C-alpha positions as CSV (number, residue, x, y, z in Angstrom):
1,M,116.1,60.6,-156.5
2,R,113.7,58.3,-153.8
3,I,110.6,60.0,-153.5
4,V,107.6,58.8,-151.4
5,V,104.1,59.7,-152.4
6,L,101.5,60.7,-150.0
7,V,97.6,61.2,-151.1
8,S,94.1,61.8,-148.9
9,G,91.8,61.5,-152.5
10,T,91.9,60.0,-155.9
11,G,95.9,60.9,-156.6
12,S,95.3,63.0,-160.0
13,N,98.8,64.7,-159.2
14,L,100.1,60.8,-158.3
15,Q,98.9,59.9,-162.1
16,A,100.8,62.3,-163.7
17,V,104.1,61.3,-161.9
18,I,103.2,57.6,-162.3
19,D,103.1,58.7,-166.3
20,A,105.8,61.0,-166.3
21,V,108.2,58.0,-164.9
22,K,106.8,55.6,-166.8
23,S,107.3,57.6,-169.9
24,G,110.8,58.6,-169.7
25,E,110.1,62.1,-169.0
26,L,110.7,62.0,-164.7
27,D,113.6,60.5,-163.2
28,V,112.6,59.4,-159.9
29,E,112.0,56.3,-158.1
30,I,108.7,56.4,-156.5
31,A,110.2,54.4,-153.2
32,A,106.2,53.7,-152.2
33,V,102.6,55.6,-151.7
34,G,100.8,56.2,-148.7
35,A,97.4,57.2,-147.3
36,D,96.1,58.9,-144.2
37,R,92.7,56.2,-144.4
38,E,91.0,53.1,-145.9
39,G,89.7,53.7,-149.4
40,T,91.6,56.1,-151.2
41,Y,91.6,55.9,-154.8
42,G,95.4,57.0,-155.2
43,I,96.2,53.7,-153.6
44,E,94.1,51.8,-155.7
45,R,96.0,53.6,-158.7
46,S,99.6,52.6,-157.1
47,D,98.3,49.4,-156.9
48,E,97.6,49.3,-160.1
49,A,100.7,50.5,-161.1
50,G,102.8,47.9,-159.3
51,L,103.5,50.7,-156.7
52,E,104.6,49.5,-152.8
53,T,101.9,51.5,-150.9
54,F,100.8,51.4,-147.4
55,V,97.8,53.2,-145.0
56,V,98.3,55.1,-141.5
57,N,94.6,55.8,-141.0
58,F,94.3,58.4,-139.1
59,N,91.2,57.3,-137.7
60,S,93.2,54.4,-136.0
61,F,95.0,56.5,-133.2
62,P,94.0,58.0,-130.1
63,T,96.2,61.3,-130.9
64,R,97.2,63.0,-133.6
65,A,100.8,63.0,-132.2
66,E,100.7,59.1,-132.0
67,W,99.5,59.3,-136.2
68,D,102.3,61.5,-136.5
69,A,104.7,59.4,-135.6
70,A,103.9,56.3,-136.5
71,L,103.6,58.0,-140.1
72,T,107.2,59.8,-139.9
73,A,108.4,55.5,-138.8
74,K,106.7,54.5,-141.9
75,V,107.4,56.9,-145.0
76,A,111.3,57.2,-143.0
77,A,111.4,52.9,-143.5
78,Y,111.8,54.1,-147.7
79,A,114.0,56.4,-147.1
80,P,113.6,59.0,-149.6
81,D,115.2,61.9,-150.8
82,V,111.8,64.0,-151.3
83,V,108.2,63.5,-149.7
84,V,105.7,64.5,-152.1
85,S,101.9,65.7,-150.6
86,S,99.6,65.0,-153.2
87,G,96.6,65.9,-151.9
88,F,97.1,65.2,-148.4
89,M,94.8,66.5,-146.6
90,R,96.8,66.3,-143.4
91,I,99.0,69.0,-141.8
92,V,102.4,67.1,-140.6
93,S,104.3,68.4,-137.6
94,P,107.7,69.9,-137.2
95,Q,109.4,66.5,-136.1
96,F,107.8,64.6,-139.6
97,I,109.4,67.8,-141.7
98,D,112.8,67.9,-140.0
99,T,113.0,63.8,-140.1
100,F,113.0,64.7,-143.5
101,G,115.6,67.2,-143.8
102,G,112.3,70.1,-144.4
103,R,112.2,68.4,-148.1
104,Y,108.2,67.7,-147.8
105,L,106.7,69.1,-151.0
106,N,103.1,69.8,-151.5
107,T,101.1,71.6,-154.0
108,H,98.2,74.2,-153.9
109,P,95.3,75.7,-156.1
110,A,96.3,79.3,-155.6
111,L,99.3,81.9,-155.7
112,L,100.2,81.4,-152.6
113,P,100.7,83.2,-150.0
114,S,97.0,84.1,-151.2
115,F,94.2,81.7,-150.5
116,P,95.9,79.2,-148.1
117,G,93.6,76.3,-146.7
118,A,91.1,73.9,-148.2
119,H,89.4,75.8,-150.3
120,G,91.9,78.0,-152.0
121,V,89.5,77.7,-155.7
122,R,86.8,79.0,-154.3
123,D,88.1,81.5,-152.0
124,A,89.9,83.3,-155.1
125,I,86.2,83.0,-156.9
126,A,84.8,84.5,-153.9
127,Y,87.4,87.5,-153.5
128,G,86.7,88.3,-157.1
129,V,90.6,87.8,-158.6
130,K,91.2,87.9,-162.1
131,V,94.2,85.4,-162.1
132,T,94.7,82.5,-159.7
133,G,96.9,79.9,-160.4
134,C,98.9,77.1,-158.6
135,T,102.4,76.8,-156.5
136,V,104.5,74.3,-155.5
137,H,106.0,74.6,-152.5
138,W,108.7,72.6,-149.7
139,A,106.2,72.6,-146.8
140,D,106.7,73.6,-143.4
141,A,104.4,72.6,-140.3
142,G,102.5,75.7,-141.4
143,V,98.9,75.7,-143.3
144,D,100.0,76.4,-147.2
145,T,103.3,78.4,-145.6
146,G,106.7,77.4,-146.6
147,P,109.4,78.4,-149.3
148,I,107.8,78.5,-152.7
149,I,109.7,77.4,-155.5
150,A,107.6,77.4,-158.4
151,Q,104.0,79.0,-159.8
152,E,102.2,79.6,-162.5
153,A,99.2,82.0,-163.0
154,V,95.9,80.5,-164.4
155,T,93.2,84.0,-166.1
156,V,89.8,83.3,-163.6
157,E,86.9,83.4,-166.6
158,D,83.7,85.5,-166.0
159,N,81.8,82.5,-166.2
160,D,83.8,80.2,-164.3
161,S,82.8,77.6,-161.1
162,E,84.8,76.2,-159.0
163,E,84.7,73.1,-160.5
164,T,85.4,74.8,-163.9
165,L,88.1,76.8,-162.7
166,H,89.5,73.7,-160.1
167,E,90.0,71.6,-163.2
168,R,91.7,74.3,-165.3
169,I,94.3,74.7,-162.3
170,K,94.7,70.9,-161.8
171,V,96.2,71.2,-165.6
172,V,98.4,73.2,-165.0
173,E,99.7,72.1,-161.4
174,R,100.0,68.5,-162.4
175,R,102.4,70.3,-165.5
176,L,104.1,72.0,-162.7
177,L,104.9,69.4,-159.7
178,V,106.4,67.2,-162.9
179,K,108.5,70.0,-164.2
180,T,109.8,70.3,-160.5
181,L,110.4,67.0,-159.7
182,S,112.5,67.1,-162.4
183,E,114.5,69.7,-162.0
184,L,115.1,68.2,-158.2
185,A,115.9,65.0,-160.0
186,A,118.8,67.1,-161.5
187,S,119.9,68.7,-158.6
188,H,119.8,65.8,-156.9
189,E,122.0,63.7,-159.5
190,A,124.3,67.1,-159.6
191,G,125.0,66.8,-155.4
192,T,123.2,70.1,-155.5
193,L,119.7,69.7,-153.8
194,R,118.8,72.0,-151.2
195,V,115.9,73.6,-149.2
196,P,115.7,77.2,-149.1
197,Q,115.0,78.4,-146.0
198,A,111.8,80.8,-145.4
199,G,111.9,83.9,-144.8
């Protein structure tokens, strides 16, 4: 199963995938890693791992639609079976989603549909929940919407800050992403990879 991974920041989830592929735990081909801006550590990690990389800089395009079209074309050139959002902080268009057959995988540091958006951990603490967690789901053009594939709970401790809770969630998130990709790769190998429809 060929994947393209998209990053906006440090790429810690990406590193977990790279490590799992290198160790033989995960049987996928990372065709390329792309970013939406220059200078991300996620791209640096990928270069160090000998992976092909690209940048489609959001700020280099006059409109979001033109950026989205350029990103779609660049990712499509690698013919991925699954596109993975690994902390990719841009919402893509329905055209992007459709180009890849709806196989755009995202992780989120909360138990969706609770606490979507960029501040899922902060929002969970502010609300006072005792349990949060992480979600791996097929993304659509909404904000952290789309069919859920897997979730795992993480207990919120009384003394948790946003940072301490997020670090514990990230550990679970990395493991859940690798496990999900492994299961998808097995289903792809068997010719049964399907994208569930929302609703």
